[in-house]
N, C-alpha and C positions, 0 to 999 in steps of 0.2 A: 146774608147768603140764603137763597131760597132752598127748599128741600130737594128740588130737582138737580140744582147745581151741586149740592153736597153729595148726592148719590153718584153723580158722574165722577167726582173725585175719588170716591171710595172704590169705584170700579176700575179707574185708571191705574191706581197704584199697584194692585195685584197684577194687572196685565203687563205693566213695565217690568215688574220683578220676574214674572214668568218668562217674558221675552228674553231677559238677561240670562236666565238659567238655560234656556234653549240654545242661545248662542254659545255659551260656555260648553254645553254638552256636545254640540255638533262640532265645534272647533277643536276640542281637546286641549289639554295643557301642552304648550309648545315644547317644553322640556321633555315630557313624556313621549311626545311624537318624534323628537329627534333621537331619543334613546332607542325607540322602536326601530327607527331606520337604521341606526348603527348595528343593532343586533341582527337585523335582516341582512345587512351588508356583510357582517362578520361570517354569518352562515354561508352566504354565497361565496366569499373568498375561500373559506375552508374547503367547501365543496369543489371549487375550481382547482385548488392546490392538490386535493386528492385525485382529481381527474387527471391533472398533469402528470403526477407521479405514476399513476397507473399507465398512462400512455407511454411515458418514458420507459417503464419496465417492459411493456409490451413490445416496444421498438427493439429491444435486445433479442427477444424471441424471433421477431420477423426478420431482423438482419441475419441471425443465425440460420434461419430457414433458407433464406435466399442464397446464402454463401456456401451452403453445404448440400443442397438438394441434388446437385449434379455429382456428388461424390459418394454419398451413402444412401441406401434405400430408406432406412428408418430415421431420416434426418430430423423429423419433428420430435419423435420420442427422445432421441439423443440430445437435442438442443434443450428441450424442457428439463430433462434430468441434470444435464451439466450445469445449466444456468442456475437452477435451484440449488445445486450443491456447492457451486463455487462463487456465486455472486450474492448469496443471501447474507443477511447481517450476522448470522451465527455460524458462517462457514469457517472451517479451520484455516483456509487460505483464500482470501478474495482475489480472484484472478481477473485480468482484463478480458473483455469480450473477444479480442482478437486471439488471445491465447486459448480461450475456450473453444473457438471455432476451429483452431488447428487440432485441438484434442478431439473434437467431435469427428473430424475427418479420419483420425487415426484409429481405425477399427482393430488393427493389430495390437495396438498398445493399450486401448481402453474399451471396456465393455459398455453396454447401453446405459448402465447406471453411473458411469463416470469413474469407476474404479480401474486402477492400472492392472493389467493382466500380463504384460510383458510377452514372453515366449521365446522361441528359438529362432525368430526371424532375423534378418539382417540387423545387426546392432548399431548401424550408423546413427540411428536415432533411438535412444534408450532413455526414458525418463525415470526419475526417482519415483518409486511407488509410495514411499512415505518420507517425511522429513527425517534428516540425519544430522549428526553432529560432526563438525570438522575440528579435529584437535591439531593445534600447531604449537610446536615448541621451538623457541629460539635458543640456540646453544652457544653462539659466539658472535662478537662484533669487533671489527678492527677498522679503525680510521686509516685510509690509505692516501687520502689527499692531505695537503698541508693544513687544511681546515675545512670543517663542514659548515662553518658560519662566516660571516663577514667581519666579525669583530674579534674573534678569539681563535687561537691556534688549536686549543683543546675545547671541543664543543660540548654542548649539552644534549646528547642524542636521545631522540624519541623514536622508537621503531614500532611500527604497527603493521598489521596485515590486512589488506583490502581485498574483499572477495566479491567478484562480479559474476552474475549468473546469466545463462543463455538457454534459449529454446530453438532448436533447429538452426543453430549457428547465428541466431539473432539475439540481441540483448533482451532479457526478459523485462517485465514491468516492475520487478523488484529493485529497490534502491540498493547500491552497493553496501555490503556489510563490512564492519571493521572492528578490530580489537587491538588494543595496545599491548605489546609484549615487554618492551623495555622503556623505562622513563627515568633518566638519571641525569646527573650534572658532572661536568669536568671529567669526562671519561673518554680515553682514546682507544682503550682496548678492554674488552670484557669477555668472560666465559662463564658458563653455568647452565642453568635451565630455567626459562621463563615460559610458562604454559598458558595458552588461551584456548577458548572453544567458541565456535560460531555455529549457530543452527542454520542448516541448508534446507530451503523449503522444497516440498515435494513438487512434482510436475516439470522440473527442469532437467536438462540432460548434459549440461556442461557448466564448469565454473573456471575462473581464472583467479589464482591466488597471487596477489601483487604485494611484495614487501615495500613498505614506505618508510623513508628516513627523513627526519627533519630536525633542525636545531630549535629547541623550544624558545630561546631568547630571540631568534630571528623571525619566528612565525607564531604570533600570539593566536591568530584565528585558526580554526580547524577546517581544512579543506580535504575532502575525500579524493579529489583528483590531483593533489599535490604529490605526485609520485616521483621522488627524487632518485629512485633506483631504476627508472625507465620502464615503459610499457613492455619492452622486449624482455625484461627480466621476470615477467609474470610466468607463473607455471600454469599451463592449461591441463585441465582434467576432463576428458570427454567420456561419453557413455557412462554416466554416473551410476546407472542401474547395474552396471557390470563390474564396478570397482569393488574389489575385495575388502570387506570390513576388517579393521584392526590390523591392517598390514601397513607397517611404518615405511615411509619413503623419505630418504634424506636428500637435502638440496643445499647447494652453495650458490649464493648470489653475489656477483662481483659488480658493484656499481661504480660510478665515477668517483665517489668520495669514500666509500667504505665497502668492506666485504663482510658478509654474514653467512652463518651456517644455521640451518633450521631443518625440521622434519615435520611431517604431517601424516594423518590417517583419518579415515572415516569410521564412525561407530554408531550403532543404532541408539535411538532415544528410548530409555526404559520407561 
């Protein structure tokens, strides 16, 4: 090997090594490149979700503005305050947008900040200013049919009270509330006192108290609409804001299978 050929080989080796380094640097590690793309995609997705949430929230305001601007002059201010108060994550009661819109329109019942103010106006629509407790006491039960079950003459009665709430004569967005007053077996007749209490949410103006009877052995599943004492046996309480507190009212409900006696009253939450 002559000296010229040897020098060419010495020069060629560093050039090849340098070229390899340059290709590695320019191309980047494929794993690092993929991770970088995933990070960028994650940031884009989070940003998009935040944007969607913001737009969804803004739609509540725009919808409220559109549906109330012909009813109240200060509709934007009222919508902003009512939605912030009743649809935020830390609200005492999270109300549906349709309920809030009805409240925004009711300047006689609510001020601009969303607080109930009531007044001496026509009480046909009168909301609860604050949540209250409904006390119900069952005092007697008597089976009047040959049986309340399909298999036994003396049933295993369970009596509970289902409470449905309303706003402007329409069902509210709240699910029916219920509490069990009597839960026993092999009983055809009973008397005494079984007390339950149910919290009634603010912002509603009427409730229906519906006694419910079932035989435990016949109905293992729990159904709120299984009203064996008929819808017509429900007690309607209207204009809740005008109902006197701690005033006991007695009721007797005669169903197809049993007769019960009970009493109820509203009282404030301390």
